[in-house]
C-alpha positions as CSV (number, residue, x, y, z in Angstrom):
1,M,25.7,-15.4,112.1
2,D,23.3,-18.3,112.0
3,K,21.8,-17.3,115.2
4,W,21.2,-13.8,113.8
5,L,19.5,-15.1,110.7
6,D,17.3,-17.3,112.8
7,Q,16.2,-14.3,114.8
8,L,15.3,-12.4,111.6
9,T,13.3,-15.2,110.2
10,D,11.4,-15.5,113.5
11,S,10.6,-11.8,113.3
12,K,7.0,-11.1,111.9
13,L,8.0,-7.6,110.9
14,F,10.9,-8.9,108.8
15,M,8.8,-11.5,107.1
16,K,6.2,-8.8,106.2
17,L,9.0,-6.7,104.7
18,V,10.2,-9.6,102.6
19,A,6.6,-10.4,101.4
20,L,6.1,-6.7,100.4
21,L,9.4,-6.7,98.4
22,L,8.5,-9.8,96.6
23,A,5.0,-8.4,95.7
24,L,6.6,-5.3,94.3
25,L,9.0,-7.3,92.2
26,L,6.2,-9.5,90.8
27,F,4.1,-6.4,90.0
28,G,7.0,-4.9,88.1
29,T,7.3,-7.9,85.9
30,V,3.6,-8.0,85.0
31,Y,2.6,-4.4,84.6
32,D,4.3,-1.9,82.2
33,S,2.4,1.4,82.0
34,S,4.2,2.4,78.8
35,K,2.8,-0.6,76.8
36,G,-0.9,-0.1,77.6
37,T,-3.5,-2.8,78.3
38,N,-2.7,-6.4,77.2
39,D,-5.5,-7.9,75.0
40,I,-5.2,-11.4,76.6
41,N,-5.1,-10.4,80.3
42,V,-7.5,-7.5,80.3
43,P,-11.1,-8.5,79.7
44,G,-12.2,-4.9,78.9
45,A,-10.3,-5.1,75.5
46,E,-12.8,-7.6,74.0
47,Q,-15.3,-6.3,71.4
48,S,-18.0,-7.8,69.1
49,A,-18.8,-7.1,65.5
50,V,-21.5,-8.2,63.0
51,I,-20.3,-9.1,59.5
52,S,-22.8,-9.4,56.7
53,D,-22.7,-11.2,53.3
54,I,-20.5,-14.0,54.3
55,P,-20.7,-16.6,51.5
56,V,-21.7,-20.2,52.4
57,K,-20.0,-23.2,50.8
58,S,-21.7,-26.6,50.5
59,Y,-19.9,-29.9,50.5
60,Y,-21.8,-32.8,48.9
61,D,-21.9,-35.3,46.1
62,T,-22.4,-32.9,43.2
63,D,-22.3,-35.7,40.6
64,N,-25.5,-37.4,41.9
65,L,-27.4,-34.9,44.0
66,V,-29.0,-31.5,43.8
67,I,-29.4,-29.6,47.1
68,T,-31.5,-26.5,47.5
69,G,-32.2,-24.3,50.6
70,V,-28.6,-23.4,51.4
71,P,-28.5,-19.5,51.5
72,E,-25.9,-17.8,49.4
73,T,-24.7,-15.6,52.3
74,V,-25.2,-15.4,56.0
75,E,-24.5,-12.9,58.8
76,I,-22.1,-13.7,61.6
77,T,-21.4,-12.1,65.0
78,L,-17.7,-12.3,66.1
79,K,-16.6,-11.6,69.7
80,G,-13.0,-11.4,71.0
81,P,-9.9,-9.3,71.4
82,T,-9.8,-6.2,69.3
83,P,-6.7,-7.1,67.2
84,N,-8.0,-10.5,66.3
85,L,-11.5,-9.1,65.6
86,Q,-10.1,-6.4,63.3
87,A,-8.0,-9.0,61.4
88,A,-11.0,-11.3,60.9
89,K,-13.1,-8.4,59.7
90,T,-10.5,-7.2,57.2
91,Q,-9.1,-10.5,55.9
92,R,-12.2,-12.7,56.0
93,D,-9.9,-15.7,55.9
94,F,-12.5,-18.0,57.5
95,E,-15.2,-20.1,55.9
96,V,-18.8,-20.7,56.7
97,Y,-20.0,-24.1,55.3
98,A,-22.6,-26.7,55.3
99,D,-21.4,-30.3,55.6
100,L,-23.8,-32.2,53.4
101,S,-21.6,-35.2,52.7
102,K,-23.8,-37.6,54.6
103,V,-27.3,-36.3,53.9
104,K,-30.0,-38.5,52.4
105,V,-32.6,-37.7,49.8
106,G,-35.4,-35.6,51.2
107,K,-36.0,-32.6,53.4
108,Q,-33.8,-32.1,56.5
109,R,-32.2,-29.5,58.8
110,V,-28.5,-29.0,58.9
111,R,-26.2,-26.8,61.1
112,L,-24.0,-24.3,59.5
113,Q,-20.4,-24.4,60.6
114,I,-17.3,-22.2,60.5
115,K,-13.6,-23.0,60.1
116,D,-10.2,-21.3,59.8
117,L,-11.3,-18.8,62.5
118,S,-8.9,-17.6,65.2
119,D,-9.4,-19.7,68.4
120,K,-9.5,-16.4,70.3
121,L,-12.7,-15.4,68.6
122,K,-16.2,-16.7,69.2
123,A,-18.7,-16.8,66.3
124,T,-22.5,-16.9,66.1
125,I,-24.0,-17.7,62.7
126,N,-27.3,-16.3,61.6
127,P,-29.1,-18.5,60.7
128,A,-27.4,-21.2,62.6
129,Y,-29.5,-24.0,60.9
130,V,-31.0,-24.2,57.4
131,D,-33.7,-26.5,55.9
132,V,-32.4,-28.1,52.8
133,N,-34.1,-30.3,50.2
134,V,-31.9,-33.1,48.8
135,Q,-32.9,-34.5,45.5
136,E,-31.5,-37.0,43.0
137,K,-29.8,-35.1,40.1
138,V,-31.7,-35.5,36.8
139,T,-30.7,-34.3,33.3
140,K,-33.1,-34.1,30.4
141,E,-33.2,-32.6,26.9
142,Y,-35.9,-30.1,26.0
143,T,-37.0,-28.3,22.8
144,I,-36.9,-24.5,23.1
145,D,-39.9,-22.3,22.1
146,A,-39.1,-18.7,21.1
147,E,-41.5,-16.0,22.4
148,F,-41.8,-12.3,21.6
149,N,-44.4,-9.6,21.7
150,Q,-46.4,-9.9,18.5
151,K,-47.7,-6.3,19.0
152,M,-44.2,-5.1,18.2
153,V,-44.6,-6.2,14.5
154,A,-45.4,-3.2,12.3
155,D,-48.8,-2.8,10.6
156,G,-48.9,-4.6,7.3
157,Y,-46.3,-7.2,8.3
158,E,-46.5,-10.7,9.9
159,A,-44.0,-12.8,11.8
160,G,-43.2,-16.3,10.5
161,A,-42.2,-19.3,12.7
162,P,-39.1,-18.5,14.8
163,V,-35.9,-20.5,14.2
164,V,-33.9,-21.2,17.4
165,K,-30.2,-22.4,17.2
166,P,-29.6,-24.6,19.0
167,N,-33.2,-25.6,19.3
168,K,-32.7,-28.0,22.2
169,V,-30.9,-27.7,25.5
170,K,-30.0,-30.1,28.4
171,I,-31.5,-29.1,31.7
172,T,-30.2,-30.4,35.1
173,G,-31.9,-30.1,38.4
174,G,-33.5,-32.0,41.3
175,K,-36.1,-34.6,40.3
176,D,-39.0,-32.8,42.0
177,V,-38.1,-29.5,40.2
178,M,-37.6,-31.3,36.9
179,D,-41.0,-32.8,37.1
180,K,-42.5,-29.3,37.3
181,I,-41.0,-28.1,34.0
182,S,-43.8,-27.1,31.5
183,Y,-42.1,-24.5,29.3
184,V,-38.6,-23.8,28.1
185,K,-38.6,-20.5,26.4
186,A,-36.2,-18.2,24.6
187,I,-37.8,-14.8,25.2
188,L,-36.9,-11.9,22.9
189,E,-37.1,-8.4,24.4
190,L,-38.2,-6.0,21.6
191,N,-38.0,-2.3,22.4
192,K,-39.3,-1.0,19.0
193,T,-41.6,-2.0,16.2
194,V,-40.1,-4.3,13.6
195,N,-40.7,-4.6,9.8
196,E,-37.7,-6.8,8.9
197,T,-36.4,-10.2,10.0
198,I,-35.2,-10.3,13.6
199,E,-31.9,-12.0,14.5
200,E,-31.0,-11.7,18.2
201,S,-29.7,-13.6,21.2
202,A,-32.1,-14.6,23.9
203,R,-31.7,-16.1,27.4
204,I,-33.3,-19.4,28.2
205,T,-36.1,-19.3,30.9
206,V,-37.5,-22.5,32.4
207,L,-41.0,-22.2,33.8
208,D,-43.6,-24.3,35.5
209,K,-47.3,-24.5,34.5
210,N,-48.0,-21.3,36.4
211,L,-45.2,-19.5,34.7
212,N,-43.0,-19.5,37.8
213,K,-39.3,-19.5,37.1
214,L,-37.6,-22.8,38.2
215,D,-34.1,-23.1,39.7
216,V,-32.3,-25.4,37.3
217,S,-29.1,-25.5,35.4
218,V,-29.1,-25.1,31.6
219,D,-26.2,-26.1,29.4
220,H,-26.9,-23.2,26.9
221,E,-28.1,-20.1,28.8
222,V,-28.2,-18.0,25.6
223,V,-29.4,-19.1,22.1
224,N,-29.7,-17.4,18.7
225,V,-33.3,-16.7,17.6
226,T,-34.3,-15.7,14.0
227,V,-37.9,-14.5,13.4
228,P,-38.7,-13.9,9.7
229,I,-40.8,-10.8,9.2
230,K,-42.6,-10.4,5.9
231,K,-45.3,-8.2,4.4
232,L,-48.9,-9.3,4.7
233,S,-49.9,-9.9,1.1
234,K,-52.5,-11.5,-1.1
235,T,-52.8,-12.3,-4.8
236,V,-56.0,-10.9,-6.4
237,K,-57.3,-10.6,-10.0
238,I,-56.9,-7.4,-12.1
239,E,-60.2,-6.3,-13.5
240,V,-60.4,-4.2,-16.7
241,V,-62.7,-1.2,-16.5
242,E,-63.7,0.6,-19.7
243,K,-64.1,4.4,-19.5
244,G,-65.8,6.5,-22.1
245,S,-67.4,5.3,-25.3
246,P,-65.6,4.1,-28.5
247,S,-65.5,6.6,-31.4
248,E,-68.1,6.3,-34.1
249,G,-67.3,3.4,-36.4
250,V,-64.9,1.8,-33.9
251,S,-65.8,-1.4,-32.0
252,I,-63.7,-2.8,-29.1
253,D,-63.1,-6.4,-29.8
254,S,-61.0,-7.3,-26.8
255,I,-58.8,-5.9,-24.1
256,T,-56.2,-8.3,-22.7
257,L,-53.6,-7.8,-20.0
258,D,-50.1,-9.2,-20.0
259,T,-50.8,-10.4,-16.4
260,N,-54.2,-11.0,-14.9
261,E,-53.2,-11.0,-11.2
262,A,-51.5,-8.6,-8.8
263,T,-50.1,-9.0,-5.3
264,I,-51.2,-6.5,-2.7
265,S,-49.8,-5.6,0.7
266,A,-52.1,-4.4,3.6
267,N,-53.3,-5.1,7.0
268,Q,-55.1,-8.5,7.4
269,N,-58.6,-7.0,7.6
270,V,-58.0,-5.1,4.3
271,L,-56.7,-8.2,2.6
272,D,-59.7,-10.2,3.8
273,K,-62.2,-7.9,2.1
274,T,-60.2,-7.1,-1.1
275,E,-60.8,-9.5,-4.0
276,A,-59.6,-7.4,-7.0
277,V,-57.8,-4.3,-8.2
278,R,-58.4,-2.6,-11.5
279,V,-56.9,-0.9,-14.5
280,E,-59.0,1.7,-16.4
281,V,-58.9,1.9,-20.2
282,D,-60.2,5.0,-21.9
283,V,-61.7,3.5,-25.0
284,S,-62.7,6.8,-26.4
285,T,-59.1,7.5,-27.4
286,V,-58.6,4.1,-29.1
287,K,-58.8,4.2,-33.0
288,E,-56.9,1.1,-33.9
289,N,-55.3,-1.9,-32.4
290,T,-52.9,-0.6,-29.7
291,E,-50.9,-1.5,-26.6
292,L,-51.2,0.7,-23.5
293,T,-49.1,0.8,-20.3
294,L,-51.6,1.4,-17.5
295,P,-51.3,1.9,-13.7
296,V,-52.9,-0.7,-11.4
297,I,-55.4,1.2,-9.3
298,I,-55.7,0.4,-5.6
299,S,-57.6,1.8,-2.6
300,D,-56.0,4.0,0.0
301,E,-56.0,1.2,2.5
302,I,-53.7,-1.0,0.4
303,K,-50.1,-0.2,1.1
304,E,-48.4,-1.6,-2.0
305,V,-49.3,-3.5,-5.2
306,T,-47.1,-5.6,-7.5
307,P,-46.9,-5.0,-10.4
308,K,-47.6,-1.3,-10.4
309,T,-48.3,-1.1,-14.1
310,V,-49.5,-3.6,-16.7
311,K,-49.7,-3.7,-20.5
312,A,-53.1,-3.8,-22.0
313,T,-53.6,-4.9,-25.6
314,V,-56.7,-3.4,-27.2
315,K,-58.0,-4.9,-30.4
316,V,-60.6,-3.0,-32.4
317,S,-62.5,-3.3,-35.7
318,T,-63.7,-0.5,-37.8
319,A,-66.6,-0.2,-40.3
320,S,-64.2,0.4,-43.2
321,E,-62.4,-2.9,-42.8
322,E,-63.2,-5.5,-45.3
323,T,-64.7,-8.3,-43.3
324,A,-64.3,-10.7,-46.2
325,T,-60.6,-10.8,-45.7
326,T,-60.9,-11.2,-41.9
327,E,-59.0,-14.3,-40.8
328,E,-60.6,-16.4,-38.1
329,E,-58.7,-16.8,-34.8
330,I,-57.8,-20.2,-33.6
331,T,-56.0,-21.6,-30.5
332,K,-52.9,-23.7,-30.1
333,T,-51.7,-25.6,-27.0
334,L,-48.0,-25.6,-26.1
335,S,-47.2,-28.3,-23.6
336,K,-44.9,-28.4,-20.6
337,I,-43.1,-25.2,-21.0
338,P,-40.4,-25.0,-18.2
339,I,-40.5,-22.4,-15.6
340,R,-37.3,-20.8,-14.4
341,F,-36.3,-18.9,-11.2
342,T,-35.1,-15.3,-11.2
343,G,-33.4,-13.4,-8.4
344,L,-32.8,-16.5,-6.2
345,P,-30.0,-15.8,-3.7
346,E,-26.9,-18.1,-4.1
347,N,-27.2,-19.5,-0.5
348,L,-30.8,-20.8,-1.2
349,S,-32.2,-23.5,-3.3
350,A,-35.8,-23.8,-4.6
351,V,-38.0,-26.7,-5.7
352,F,-41.4,-26.7,-7.3
353,R,-44.4,-27.8,-5.2
354,N,-47.2,-27.0,-7.5
355,P,-46.8,-27.9,-10.3
356,S,-44.2,-30.4,-9.2
357,S,-42.9,-30.8,-12.7
358,G,-41.8,-27.2,-12.9
359,S,-43.6,-26.7,-16.2
360,V,-47.1,-25.6,-17.4
361,D,-49.2,-25.8,-20.6
362,L,-49.8,-22.6,-22.5
363,T,-52.8,-21.9,-24.8
364,V,-52.1,-19.4,-27.5
365,T,-54.7,-17.6,-29.5
366,G,-54.2,-16.0,-32.9
367,T,-54.8,-16.4,-36.6
368,E,-53.6,-19.4,-38.4
369,S,-50.9,-17.5,-40.0
370,E,-49.8,-16.0,-36.7
371,L,-49.7,-19.4,-35.0
372,A,-47.9,-21.2,-37.8
373,D,-44.4,-20.4,-36.6
374,I,-45.2,-20.2,-32.9
375,D,-43.6,-22.9,-30.7
376,E,-42.4,-23.4,-27.1
377,S,-39.2,-21.5,-27.6
378,D,-41.1,-18.3,-28.3
379,F,-42.2,-18.1,-24.6
380,Q,-40.3,-17.5,-21.4
381,L,-41.9,-18.5,-18.1
382,S,-40.4,-17.3,-14.8
383,V,-41.1,-16.5,-11.2
384,N,-39.3,-13.9,-9.1
385,A,-37.6,-15.6,-6.1
386,A,-35.8,-12.5,-4.9
387,E,-36.0,-11.5,-1.2
388,L,-37.7,-14.8,-0.2
389,T,-37.0,-16.6,3.0
390,E,-37.0,-20.3,3.9
391,G,-40.4,-21.9,3.6
392,E,-43.2,-22.3,1.0
393,H,-44.3,-19.4,-1.2
394,E,-47.1,-18.8,-3.7
395,L,-45.7,-16.6,-6.6
396,Q,-47.2,-15.0,-9.7
397,L,-46.2,-16.7,-12.9
398,D,-44.6,-14.2,-15.4
399,V,-45.0,-15.0,-19.1
400,K,-43.3,-13.3,-22.0
401,G,-44.0,-14.1,-25.6
402,P,-44.7,-12.6,-29.1
403,E,-46.8,-9.5,-29.2
404,N,-49.0,-10.5,-32.1
405,V,-50.8,-13.3,-30.2
406,T,-52.5,-13.7,-26.9
407,W,-52.2,-16.6,-24.5
408,S,-53.3,-18.0,-21.2
409,T,-51.8,-20.5,-18.8
410,A,-53.3,-23.5,-17.0
411,M,-52.4,-21.8,-13.7
412,N,-51.4,-18.1,-12.9
413,T,-49.7,-18.8,-9.6
414,I,-47.3,-21.5,-8.6
415,T,-46.0,-22.8,-5.3
416,I,-42.3,-23.3,-4.5
417,A,-40.3,-24.3,-1.4
418,I,-37.2,-22.4,-0.4
419,S,-34.5,-23.9,1.7
420,E,-30.9,-23.1,2.7
421,K,-28.2,-24.9,0.7
422,Q,-26.2,-27.5,2.7
423,A,-22.6,-26.6,3.2
């Protein structure tokens, strides 16, 4: 038997048959036509794909440094077996990052890296390198200036000083950027004309001297802005204009008004050229001492006048009066009559600026008998503080007193300051 086996092994034909059989067995264990091509062993199964908008993370000392120049996203090209490639495209469970843990202050170039990617895939990052600027982190406090388009304020109105709350913000950025800050603005976007106080939110914008927006961090990105809007107004005198001629035997001794000034509202150019408004008294109809309620006459350019009417007291004398019994008029001064506020909202308080004492002197004219019983308690002095906003205001002084005498005050307008009550 051994001799026979030796003869077989010495036969070249036999050894070829054995080698063929082994080759067939080995092929059968590697190739299975029912399972298709294996990704690992068949180079033709590899593909490539470009993936955009991959976020970039930065690792550095965020407490002490500010780094600019790292793009928010990059594009990568992946190459490898189809199953691994499809999984990476779908799941995006890898990370592109910039390791800035050892950078120094100044400008430098760093390489972007990728991690958590299958080792069966090859990645190319675009861009592969980025130029970054490393700066010391600086935080400063700045006052906010409010800004809006003044052309959006309606004709006949003006805007007061804006109030911003909070009026200061802390801004953080790289030292070189912080040194460029020239303006910190809260910009109101108005889409229609306004004729009443504006109360809106506004975003903070940080600008350099050339009005370029700066890349910094603001602790309050949105603030509240209030812009008081009020009518353009001016206080002018009221002139008395006599119309017609007195009847025969009647003489006009005097015409006095219960107020000598009026407040008008108009555009600024009209206010600048207007010095007075008027009331017209038709003296041809007056036969005796009388009191008339008359309209205050204004031009078409004036939008509004306050008061709209005044009382005119007309005193006359006639030829039939016995002049012998005429009593001579005298004057009497009433000192420091207090002024009170009317219409002041509960959330506001007011103080007198001029006169600071909150009182004025009153000169009363009448006959001796008329003035005999007149004293300070017969007069009420007031100013209307309704619809006023915070700040200083000049107001018309309103005086009420007995009808049988006339009077004048040391001042016809006073100045007060309005402020919000403290909680």
